[in-house]
C-alpha positions in Angstrom: 0.0 0.0 0.0 1.3 3.4 -0.9 1.5 6.6 1.2 -1.8 8.2 2.2 -1.8 12.0 2.5 -4.3 13.1 5.1 -5.2 16.3 6.8 -5.2 16.7 10.6 -9.0 16.5 10.6 -8.9 13.2 8.7 -6.2 11.8 11.0 -8.5 12.6 14.0 -11.4 10.8 12.2 -9.3 7.7 11.9 -8.9 7.2 15.6 -12.6 8.0 16.2 -13.8 5.6 13.6 -11.5 2.9 14.9 -13.1 3.4 18.3 -16.5 3.2 16.7 -15.6 -0.1 15.0 -14.5 -1.5 18.4 -17.7 -0.2 19.9 -15.8 1.9 22.4 -17.8 5.0 21.3 -21.4 5.5 20.3 -22.3 7.1 17.0 -23.9 10.0 19.0 -20.6 10.7 20.9 -18.6 10.5 17.7 -20.9 12.9 16.0 -20.5 15.4 18.9 -16.7 15.0 18.9 -16.3 15.4 15.1 -19.1 18.0 14.7 -21.1 15.9 12.3 -24.6 14.5 12.3 -25.2 10.9 13.3 -26.4 10.1 9.8 -23.1 11.3 8.4 -21.2 9.2 10.9 -23.2 6.1 9.9 -22.4 6.8 6.2 -18.7 7.4 6.8 -18.5 4.4 9.2 -19.8 2.1 6.4 -17.2 3.5 4.0 -14.5 3.1 6.7 -15.5 -0.6 7.2 -15.4 -1.3 3.5 -12.3 0.7 2.4 -10.4 1.2 5.7 -8.4 4.4 6.3 -8.4 5.4 2.6 -12.2 5.7 2.8 -11.9 8.7 5.1 -9.6 10.7 2.6 -11.4 13.3 0.6 -12.1 11.9 -2.9 -11.0 15.0 -4.7 -7.6 15.0 -3.2 -4.9 15.5 -5.9 -7.4 16.3 -8.6 -7.8 19.7 -10.4 -10.8 21.8 -9.7 -13.6 21.6 -12.3 -13.7 25.3 -12.2 -10.1 25.8 -13.2 -9.5 27.5 -16.5 -7.4 25.8 -19.2 -4.2 27.4 -20.3 -5.8 28.6 -23.5 -8.7 30.2 -21.7 -6.4 31.9 -19.3 -4.1 33.4 -21.9 -7.1 34.5 -24.0 -8.7 36.3 -21.0 -5.3 38.0 -20.1 -4.8 39.1 -23.7 -8.3 40.5 -23.9 -7.8 42.4 -20.6 -4.5 43.8 -21.8 -5.7 44.9 -25.2 -9.1 46.5 -24.3 -8.2 48.3 -21.0 -4.7 49.7 -21.7 
């Protein structure tokens, strides 16, 4: 298994979801600790049980934003701005 890059928030979630799996915490307590709803905890717990730690990592990590301009669009916009307003 390769390296997994996680935020501090996701690392905290790992320990909480491990405690949930061992039934050391209730879903309500976990929801209060993490600031989530119980429904969200149940959903993430199912993913955690299926995929393990990697299930808690945000799925868009390492991907470009869908709102990001292509290089062509960016240069076109800059050229238009330079030509019209100078």
